[in-house]
C-alpha positions as CSV (number, residue, x, y, z in Angstrom):
1,M,14.1,31.9,23.5
2,F,10.7,31.6,21.8
3,P,11.8,28.6,19.7
4,V,12.9,26.8,22.8
5,F,9.5,27.2,24.5
6,K,7.7,26.2,21.3
7,S,9.9,23.1,21.1
8,I,9.2,22.2,24.7
9,K,5.4,22.6,24.0
10,N,5.8,20.3,20.9
11,A,7.7,17.7,23.1
12,F,4.5,17.2,25.1
13,C,2.5,16.6,21.9
14,I,4.1,13.3,21.1
15,N,2.3,9.9,21.7
16,R,0.8,9.6,25.2
17,M,2.0,6.0,25.5
18,F,5.5,7.2,24.8
19,L,5.2,9.8,27.5
20,L,3.8,7.3,29.9
21,F,6.7,4.9,29.2
22,M,9.1,7.8,29.9
23,F,7.5,8.6,33.2
24,I,7.4,4.9,34.3
25,Y,11.1,4.6,33.4
26,S,11.9,7.8,35.4
27,Y,10.0,6.5,38.4
28,L,11.7,3.1,38.4
29,V,15.1,4.6,38.0
30,V,14.7,7.0,40.9
31,V,13.1,4.3,43.1
32,K,16.0,1.9,42.3
33,G,18.6,4.6,43.2
34,R,16.9,5.4,46.5
35,I,16.7,1.8,47.5
36,S,20.3,1.3,46.7
37,S,21.4,4.4,48.7
38,R,19.3,3.6,51.8
39,S,19.7,0.9,54.3
40,G,16.0,0.1,54.4
41,F,12.7,0.7,52.7
42,D,10.4,3.5,53.7
43,W,7.6,5.5,52.0
44,Y,10.1,8.2,51.0
45,V,11.4,5.8,48.3
46,L,8.0,6.1,46.5
47,T,7.5,9.8,46.7
48,P,7.0,11.3,43.2
49,E,9.1,14.5,43.2
50,G,12.3,12.7,42.1
51,P,10.7,10.8,39.2
52,L,8.8,13.9,38.2
53,A,12.1,15.9,38.0
54,T,13.7,13.1,35.9
55,F,10.7,13.0,33.6
56,I,10.8,16.8,33.1
57,S,14.5,16.5,32.4
58,G,13.7,13.9,29.7
59,I,11.1,16.2,28.2
60,F,13.6,19.0,28.1
61,T,16.1,16.7,26.4
62,I,13.5,15.9,23.7
63,A,12.7,19.6,23.3
64,L,16.4,20.3,22.7
65,L,16.7,17.4,20.3
66,K,13.7,18.7,18.3
67,L,15.2,22.2,18.3
68,F,18.6,21.0,16.9
69,M,16.9,18.6,14.5
70,Q,15.2,21.7,13.0
71,Y,18.5,23.6,13.0
72,F,20.3,20.8,11.2
73,A,17.3,20.3,8.8
74,I,16.9,16.7,9.7
75,E,13.5,16.8,11.4
76,K,11.6,15.4,8.5
77,E,14.3,13.2,6.9
78,L,14.1,9.5,7.1
79,K,17.7,8.9,6.1
80,T,20.3,10.9,8.1
81,S,24.1,10.5,7.9
82,L,26.1,9.4,11.0
83,K,27.9,12.7,10.9
84,N,24.7,14.6,11.3
85,Y,23.6,12.4,14.2
86,I,27.0,12.9,15.9
87,K,26.6,16.6,15.6
88,L,23.1,16.5,16.8
89,F,24.0,14.4,19.9
90,A,27.1,16.6,20.7
91,C,25.3,19.9,20.4
92,T,22.2,18.8,22.3
93,L,24.3,17.2,25.0
94,A,26.6,20.2,25.4
95,T,23.6,22.6,25.6
96,S,21.8,20.3,28.0
97,L,24.8,20.1,30.4
98,L,25.4,23.8,30.1
99,I,21.8,24.8,31.0
100,G,21.6,22.1,33.7
101,N,24.8,23.3,35.4
102,L,23.9,26.9,35.2
103,L,20.5,26.2,36.8
104,S,22.2,24.1,39.5
105,F,24.8,26.8,40.1
106,A,22.0,29.4,40.4
107,I,20.1,27.3,42.9
108,A,23.3,26.5,44.9
109,L,24.2,30.2,44.9
110,L,20.7,31.1,46.1
111,F,20.9,28.6,49.0
112,N,24.7,29.1,49.6
113,N,25.5,25.5,48.8
114,I,28.1,26.0,46.1
115,E,30.9,24.1,47.9
116,R,28.8,21.1,48.6
117,N,27.1,20.9,45.2
118,F,30.1,21.9,43.0
119,N,33.0,20.0,44.5
120,Q,34.9,17.8,42.1
121,V,33.3,14.5,43.2
122,T,29.8,15.8,43.2
123,F,30.2,17.7,40.0
124,V,31.6,14.7,38.1
125,A,29.0,12.3,39.5
126,S,26.1,14.7,38.7
127,N,27.2,15.3,35.1
128,L,27.9,11.6,34.5
129,S,24.4,10.9,35.7
130,S,23.0,13.6,33.4
131,V,25.0,12.2,30.4
132,I,23.5,8.7,31.1
133,D,20.0,10.1,31.4
134,F,20.5,12.1,28.2
135,A,21.8,9.2,26.2
136,F,18.8,7.1,27.2
137,F,16.1,9.7,26.6
138,A,17.7,10.9,23.4
139,S,18.2,7.4,22.0
140,L,14.6,6.5,23.0
141,Y,13.2,9.5,21.3
142,L,15.2,9.2,18.1
143,A,14.1,5.5,17.8
144,Y,10.5,6.6,18.3
145,D,11.0,9.4,15.8
146,F,12.5,7.1,13.2
147,I,9.7,4.6,13.6
148,N,7.1,7.3,13.0
149,K,8.9,8.6,10.0
150,A,9.3,5.1,8.5
151,A,5.5,4.5,9.1
152,S,4.7,7.8,7.4
153,Y,7.1,7.1,4.5
154,R,5.5,3.6,4.0
155,E,2.1,5.2,4.0
156,K,3.1,7.8,1.4
157,I,4.7,5.0,-0.8
158,A,1.6,2.9,-0.5
159,T,-0.6,5.9,-1.5
160,Y,1.7,6.7,-4.4
161,N,1.8,3.1,-5.6
162,A,-2.0,3.0,-5.4
163,Q,-2.4,6.2,-7.4
164,L,0.2,5.0,-9.9
165,A,-1.6,1.7,-10.3
166,E,-4.9,3.5,-10.8
167,V,-3.4,5.7,-13.5
168,K,-1.8,2.7,-15.3
169,L,-5.1,0.8,-15.0
170,Q,-7.0,3.7,-16.6
171,Q,-4.4,3.8,-19.4
172,V,-4.9,0.1,-20.0
173,R,-8.7,0.4,-19.9
174,A,-8.5,3.3,-22.3
175,Q,-7.1,0.8,-24.8
176,I,-9.8,-1.8,-24.2
177,D,-12.9,0.2,-25.1
178,P,-11.7,1.3,-28.6
179,H,-10.4,-2.3,-29.1
180,F,-13.9,-3.7,-28.4
181,I,-15.7,-1.2,-30.7
182,F,-13.1,-1.6,-33.5
183,N,-13.6,-5.4,-33.7
184,C,-17.4,-5.2,-33.5
185,L,-17.5,-2.6,-36.3
186,N,-15.2,-4.7,-38.5
187,T,-17.7,-7.6,-38.0
188,L,-20.6,-5.2,-39.0
189,D,-18.7,-4.1,-42.1
190,E,-18.3,-7.8,-43.2
191,L,-22.0,-8.5,-42.5
192,I,-23.2,-5.5,-44.5
193,E,-21.5,-7.0,-47.6
194,Q,-23.0,-10.4,-47.0
195,D,-26.6,-9.6,-45.9
196,K,-28.0,-6.3,-44.9
197,T,-30.9,-7.8,-42.9
198,I,-28.5,-9.8,-40.7
199,A,-26.3,-6.7,-40.5
200,S,-29.3,-4.7,-39.2
201,D,-30.0,-7.3,-36.6
202,Y,-26.4,-7.4,-35.6
203,L,-26.4,-3.6,-35.2
204,N,-29.4,-3.7,-32.8
205,E,-27.8,-6.5,-30.8
206,F,-24.5,-4.6,-30.8
207,A,-26.3,-1.5,-29.4
208,D,-27.7,-3.6,-26.5
209,L,-24.3,-5.1,-25.8
210,Y,-22.5,-1.8,-25.9
211,R,-24.9,-0.4,-23.3
212,L,-23.5,-3.1,-21.0
213,A,-20.0,-2.2,-22.1
214,I,-20.6,1.5,-21.1
215,E,-21.7,0.3,-17.7
216,H,-18.5,-1.7,-17.4
217,S,-16.2,1.0,-18.7
218,G,-16.4,3.2,-15.6
219,K,-15.4,0.5,-13.2
220,S,-12.2,-1.3,-12.2
221,L,-14.1,-4.4,-11.2
222,V,-17.5,-5.8,-12.1
223,P,-19.5,-8.8,-10.6
224,L,-18.3,-12.1,-12.2
225,K,-21.9,-13.0,-12.9
226,Q,-22.4,-9.8,-14.9
227,E,-19.1,-10.5,-16.9
228,I,-20.2,-14.0,-17.7
229,Q,-23.5,-12.7,-19.1
230,F,-21.6,-10.1,-21.1
231,A,-19.3,-12.9,-22.6
232,K,-22.4,-14.9,-23.5
233,L,-24.0,-12.0,-25.3
234,Y,-20.8,-11.3,-27.1
235,F,-20.5,-14.9,-28.3
236,Q,-24.1,-14.9,-29.4
237,L,-23.5,-11.7,-31.4
238,M,-20.4,-13.2,-33.0
239,Q,-22.3,-16.4,-34.0
240,Q,-24.1,-14.3,-36.7
241,R,-20.8,-14.2,-38.7
242,L,-19.2,-17.5,-37.6
243,P,-19.5,-20.8,-39.4
244,T,-20.8,-23.8,-37.6
245,G,-18.4,-25.6,-35.2
246,Y,-17.8,-22.9,-32.6
247,T,-19.3,-23.5,-29.1
248,L,-19.2,-21.8,-25.7
249,N,-19.7,-23.8,-22.6
250,I,-19.8,-22.3,-19.1
251,Q,-19.6,-24.4,-15.9
252,E,-19.9,-22.9,-12.4
253,Y,-18.7,-25.2,-9.6
254,C,-18.8,-22.6,-6.8
255,S,-20.8,-19.7,-5.6
256,L,-20.2,-16.5,-7.5
257,T,-21.3,-14.3,-4.6
258,K,-18.9,-11.4,-4.0
259,K,-16.7,-12.7,-6.9
260,V,-15.5,-9.9,-9.1
261,I,-13.4,-9.6,-12.2
262,P,-11.9,-6.7,-14.4
263,P,-14.4,-5.8,-17.0
264,F,-14.1,-7.2,-20.5
265,T,-11.8,-10.0,-19.3
266,L,-13.9,-13.0,-20.3
267,Q,-15.1,-11.2,-23.5
268,L,-11.5,-10.6,-24.6
269,L,-10.6,-14.2,-24.0
270,V,-13.6,-15.4,-26.0
271,E,-12.7,-12.9,-28.7
272,N,-9.1,-14.2,-28.8
273,A,-10.3,-17.8,-29.3
274,L,-12.6,-16.7,-32.1
275,L,-10.0,-14.5,-33.7
276,H,-7.0,-16.8,-33.8
277,N,-8.6,-20.3,-34.3
278,K,-10.6,-21.9,-37.1
279,A,-13.0,-24.7,-36.9
280,D,-12.7,-27.4,-39.6
281,K,-15.0,-30.2,-40.7
282,Q,-13.4,-32.8,-38.5
283,S,-13.3,-30.8,-35.2
284,G,-14.8,-27.5,-34.0
285,I,-13.5,-24.9,-31.7
286,A,-14.9,-25.5,-28.2
287,I,-14.5,-22.6,-25.7
288,S,-14.9,-23.4,-22.1
289,I,-15.2,-21.2,-19.0
290,D,-14.9,-23.3,-15.8
291,I,-15.2,-21.6,-12.4
292,D,-14.0,-23.4,-9.3
293,S,-10.8,-22.6,-7.3
294,N,-9.8,-20.4,-10.2
295,I,-11.4,-19.2,-13.4
296,W,-10.2,-21.4,-16.3
297,V,-10.9,-20.1,-19.8
298,S,-9.7,-22.7,-22.4
299,N,-10.3,-23.4,-26.1
300,T,-9.3,-25.9,-28.7
301,Y,-6.1,-24.8,-30.2
302,S,-6.4,-24.8,-34.0
303,P,-4.4,-21.8,-35.3
304,L,-5.2,-20.3,-38.6
305,A,-2.9,-21.2,-41.5
306,I,-2.1,-17.5,-41.9
307,P,-2.2,-15.9,-38.4
308,R,-4.6,-13.0,-38.2
309,K,-3.0,-9.8,-37.1
310,G,-4.7,-8.4,-34.0
311,S,-4.2,-5.2,-32.0
312,G,-2.2,-7.1,-29.4
313,T,-4.0,-5.5,-26.5
314,G,-6.3,-8.3,-25.4
315,L,-4.4,-10.8,-23.4
316,T,-1.7,-8.2,-22.5
317,N,-4.3,-5.9,-21.0
318,I,-5.8,-8.8,-18.9
319,V,-2.3,-9.6,-17.5
320,E,-1.6,-5.9,-16.8
321,Q,-5.0,-5.4,-15.1
322,Y,-4.4,-8.3,-12.7
323,Q,-0.9,-7.0,-12.1
324,Y,-2.2,-3.6,-11.0
325,L,-5.2,-4.9,-9.0
326,T,-3.6,-7.8,-7.2
327,E,-0.3,-9.5,-6.4
328,Q,-1.7,-12.7,-8.0
329,S,-0.7,-13.5,-11.6
330,V,-2.4,-14.8,-14.7
331,N,-1.2,-18.1,-16.0
332,V,-1.2,-18.8,-19.8
333,S,-0.5,-22.2,-21.2
334,Q,-0.8,-24.2,-24.4
335,Q,-0.4,-27.9,-24.5
336,N,-2.1,-31.0,-25.9
337,G,-4.1,-29.0,-28.4
338,V,-5.6,-26.7,-25.7
339,F,-4.9,-23.1,-25.0
340,C,-5.8,-22.1,-21.5
341,V,-5.7,-18.9,-19.4
342,T,-6.1,-19.3,-15.6
343,L,-7.4,-16.3,-13.7
344,P,-7.3,-16.1,-9.9
345,H,-10.5,-15.3,-8.0
346,L,-11.0,-11.7,-6.8
347,E,-13.4,-10.8,-4.1
348,Q,-14.9,-7.5,-3.0
349,D,-16.8,-6.9,0.2
350,N,-18.7,-3.9,-1.0
351,D,-21.1,-3.8,-3.9
352,V,-19.5,-3.1,-7.2
């Protein structure tokens, strides 16, 4: 009988508001029955022994349900077949009626009231009332149990999705850092052949820039102001190998307080503009970063005659990072000689 007592103890460990609701229901049902069966109202109608007995009966029903849920191995399952629910109801109801009638018979035998309490009419009425009470309490608890399981399941799914997104984000970011170094070292290699003095200056500036890159690399988000500064430094570094005609213009039309962005985002977009477009004598390549309701990064679209083969990680990584960090999407468009990437604003309450 030990599992039964343990199950009864566990039945009292459920939500207090749920237990309060059960007791209020028990009280109202008993009061309604007393008023219906009496010709007038008196204080006996409000006495608590009847509601308390009904409440204890409800607790016993829940204890039996929990016991049989363990027996049928459905205690922790969210999805349960109708067949298992029917078996659960049938076994719990049969056990409840059997125990209830045995206790009633023992009490009637003790007080010599067997004929009065176990005649056909009384027996049928008593068991019908027990079945109705059982159906209510059992259904109420199973609904409560399902809601709790669903909430727990949603929480586990949310945690899993967050962990999965973090893993994917780290995988994406693991591609960005080597990509950044690879392109800068390629530039250094070209400058060494052209002018060793310029190459030396470039190397020193690259060291300063990469210190910032290291600070960025350990974070999922960085302040937008810091990323703007990083993009400026990167463009200045690239100007040492670029011909005239490339410009970078940054306009801020709103406060950048609390605004954050995935690291390397603006730098990668500036890099793409430099890598895939060429300024000619008639028109240069103007790169613009405009910040208002969104972040607009655009550049004059003047593709190289022979497209330069890149690693393919830049823009793809930006789209993926926004996909993992937020439900908002990145918009990419190319029309009227302008290539534009639109990034939604991200905000973070805590310091990054």
